[in-house]
N, C-alpha and C positions, 0 to 999 in steps of 0.2 A: 397198528392194527390198517391192514392194506385190503381196500374196497374202492371201488371203481373209487374210492377215495385214499386210500390208503392203512398203513397196520400200527397198530398203538404196542408201543415197549412198554412192558410192564414186568417187574421181578416173577419170575416164576409163571409167567403167561405171557405169551403174543397170540393174539387174534387179528384175523386177517378180512378187510373189505377191500371194495375197488368200484368199487365198489367196489371191503372187503378184502383187504385188501386182505384171504385173502389167507400150509400148515403140512407137511408129507407124509407119504404110506411107505416108502422103499426106505432100504437096509443105507442105503447111499446117501451121500448128499444129491439132491438132482443135478440132472443134467443141464448145462444152461444152453443146449443149444434146440433146435426144433427142426420139425423132418417137414419142409414146406414145399412144394415144386415151382419151380423157378417159373414166371409170367412171359408169354410170348415177347418178342421184343415189342415197344410199340412208340409210334411216332410224336407221343406228347412227354413234353417233356419231365422229369421232376419237379414238384415244388420245392421252392426255396422250405428248406428245414426250419430255421426258427421262426419263418413266418406259421409254418406248419402247425408248431410248439405251442405259440401263441393261440393259434385258431381252436387249439383241443385246449389250451385251458378258459378260452373261453364258451366256448360251448361245454363245458363241465361246471362254470357257473351256472351259467342258463339254468342246466339240469337242477341244479341241487335243491329249490322247490319242487320241480316235479316227482323226485323219488321220495317226496315225503307223500307223497300219494300211495304208494307200495309198502308191501309188507312180502318176507317171505321168510322161508325155513333153510334153514342153516347147519348141518351136520358137520362137525369137527372131529376127527378121527385123529387121537394124539398117540404114535408108537416113543416110549421114553426107552432110550437105548442105553446097554452098556459100553463100556472105553473100547471093547472090539468089535462095536457096531450093533453087538447083536441084540434082540427086541428082549425087553425084560419086564414091560409092560404096553399094555394099550389100555386106552380108553376111547368113549365116544358120549359126544357134550352134543345134543340138539338145540337148538336155540328160533326162535322168533326173532328178525329183525325188522325193525321199523325206523324210521328218521323223525328227528325232532328237531325243528328250528335249524335246520342240515348237520342235526350230529347224532352218529346212531345211539340207539340201543338198543341192547339184546336181554330177551328173557327167557330164559331157560326151559324147556319145558320135558327134557327126557336127558336121564344117567347113564350111560351104558344102557341104552335100548329099550329102557322102564320108566313110564311116566313117574314124574317126583310126589312123593308121600304128600298128606295134607300139612306136616310139617314144615318139607321143606320148599311146597307149594306159599306158604304163607310167608316164607322169610324171603321167598324169590320176589312176589309179588313187593314187600315194602321194599327189596332193594331196589326195582322197577320203578318205584314212583320214585324216589328220590333219585334216581340217574334221568326221571323225566323232567324232575323239578331243577337238575343240572342243569340240563339241556337248555330250557326254556329260558334262563337267569345268562347263560353263556352265550354271546353275538357270536354271530356266524363268524367262521374262518378262527375262530379261537377251540383251545382244545379242554375241555372240561373236567375239573378236578385235578389239574394239570398235568393229564398224562401226555405223554411224547407221541404226537402225531407224524408219521412222515409218511406225506400221501404223493401223487402221481407227480402232481402241482409240484411239491419240494422238490423231486428228483428230477422232471425236465428243466427247474430253472437253476439246476446244480451242477451242469455237464458240459461238455464238450460229447459233438456228436461226429462221425464217420460211415460211412461206408452206405450212403442212403439207396435204397432201391425197389424193386415193385416185386415181392411177394403175394403167391394168394394165400390166404385161409375159409376155408368153409364156400367156396366160390366165388370170396368177394377179394377185389384187389385191395391191399395193402401196403402202405409206404413204411420198410421197415430200415433203422438202421440203429448201428452198434451207439453205445456211449460210456463215457468214462468217467470219474469225478473231475471238477476242472479244481485244480489247486489252487487257481488266483479268486476264485467265488466268493466274496465273502460273506459266509456262514452268520445267522444271527440265529443263537439257540443250538439244542439237540438234533433237532428234524432236519436242519440244514445241514448242519455238521455230517449227520448221519449221510445224507444224500451225496455229499460231496466223497463221500469213501466209497460208494459204491459205483460200479459197473456193470455192464448187461447190452440186452437188445429191448428194443420197443418196434410195435407194430402197431401202427393206426390205419384204420379203415380209411381208405380213400375217400369213400363218398361223403360219410357222415361227419369224420374226423373226430373223431373217438378210440381211444386206445382199446384195442380187441385182445391184445396178448403183453404181457411186459414180464422179462427175467430181469432179476437182479443181486447181483454178489456183493457183500461188504467184503472191499480189500484190505480192511484195517480193521483192529479191533476198537469197538462206539463202548466209551463208560458213559453211563447216566446214575444221576444220583451222587454226583460227588466222589466218582468213582467206587460208590457201591453196590452197583450191579453193574455188569460189561456183558456185550452179545462180539463174539470173537468173530475174527477174519473168517472167510468163507462160510458163513450161515448166507444161505439163500433161498429167493423165493423164484416161483414161477407163478403166473397169475394171468387168469382168462375171464373175458365177458363178452356178451353177447346183447345183441339188440331182442329188445323182449315190447310183446304188444305194437309193436310197431312205433313205439314211442321212447324209449328211452333205455339206455344200456345199463346191464343191472351182471353182478358178477356171476358167474357161474361154476368156477372153481379155481384153486388154486395148492400151490404142494410148496410146505415150508420144511428147510432143513437148518435146526437152529440150534449153537452151539452155545450156552450162558452161564455167567458164571455169578454168585453173589456172596458179598463179603460174608468169612465166614461158614460158606457152603459150599461142599464139593460141589462140581461143575455138573450142567445136566445136558444132556444133547437130546434131540428128537427132532425125529419127522411128523409131519401134521399136515395132513390131507383135508381138504376143506372141499365142500357140495352144498352149491345153492340153489335150490328149486322151488314147486310149490309158489309161485308168485300170484300174489292176489292182488287188487286194488280196491283203495276204500273208495266208498260212494260218500256222496256229500253229508250223511246222516252218519259217515265214520263205521259201515257197516262193510267188512270184507266179501266180497264175491268173485267166486271161482271164474276163471277164463285166461288170465292174464297169462301166458304162457313163451316160452322163448321158439321167436319166428325163424322158421329153417331161412337162410341165406335168398337173398334173390338169385337167380340163375342169369349169368352174362354170357 
């Protein structure tokens, strides 16, 4: 799952947060370039990129507790593709997203634009209760229920960077740099091995030291579950997040192209587009209140 946090790899399902990571609607793999205007020359030197990355990771750890005060709605539009790239099926799933003990919990509220029927709602409520219990029992930093979570932190810890520069996004200066997996980095587990096989570009908000946008491409096949499930080279994603309520950076959209294969099952290709909105903040009594909206970027 990719979220300002990461993306979870599961057979026949990929979900995003970044905070969620975090699934595309175009008929071909999403482009790995962003059209951003150049920033006028600045007399201020660029920050040291390794130090900048450590600041981003530290800020994210500080935000982990704050994000549990928020909930929002996510819509996943999934287009399953034929071999020739044409769309053979389109599905839409709507979720309520919230965090427990730093772990994301997703409650489905609609399927293809329709509310769940009473039977589906009961099953979903039971599933969510179990997910909350697992999250409460799983220490922060670990993945509940054996999921493979590839976070931004995983990626940034396993790469080599190049071409640092300033670029503007939404009127705010960012530090952008390209990255490739470091073949000499020591991977511990599937998540870090996946990160080591990725390349792409990151834009970091210069003021807040938060990831504003990330694009990532899998440069080599990734095998999961003793080789029973794999994600093919060329699968990629584009992830965006923005400042919400002048308090927290939360995901706003993502596009993912995935080519996956499961043992004994014909491979599946899909574009998934994720939209996150309707942010709400919990009060002390755990009552949601509207009003947490994406804040327009400050003028410079």
